[in-house]
Phi, psi and omega in degrees: 000134182271133178271135177279165181291340182267014182285133179226113183292335180293335179293334183283335181272148175286146175283132179285161178292150180288145185256002183294330179295320181288327176292318177296318177297322178296316179295320179294320178293322177294324177294319176298318180296318178296317178296322177297320178296316181295318178294319179295322178293322179293319178293320180292324179296321179291321180292332180276000174098005177282162178297150182300132182277337183246028179073227182276000181293324179232045182283333181261156179297327178295318178291327178293321177294318178297322179292320178295315181293318179293326176294316178293323177294318179294323176297315180297315179296319179296319180292318178297316179294321179296317180295321180293317180292320178295320178296320179291325178292322182286337180283123180268202177265033181275201177294148177281115181246143178299139184301331182283351177266354179287167179294149189274006185274001177282000000 
């Protein structure tokens, strides 16, 4: 079969989904994790007797506990979101494989 001059193999393949959304999600999740670490450290510093790191926001032990718990929750959400986005970024347009069969380094 003779190929014409206007043949383009890229036209035959489907265009893959754009990955900028997953990269943005990864960056946002990493930012949440960093913010969670900072909030948890500020709450723990107040509970350990150090001067309040956020002024009057965590001057009482109750506010420090709330800050510590919200920081740990934000850290947990950030790590889960980061792992999900990284897993989605690494998955190409190959065969659909169950997530538990992928390599464990993600």
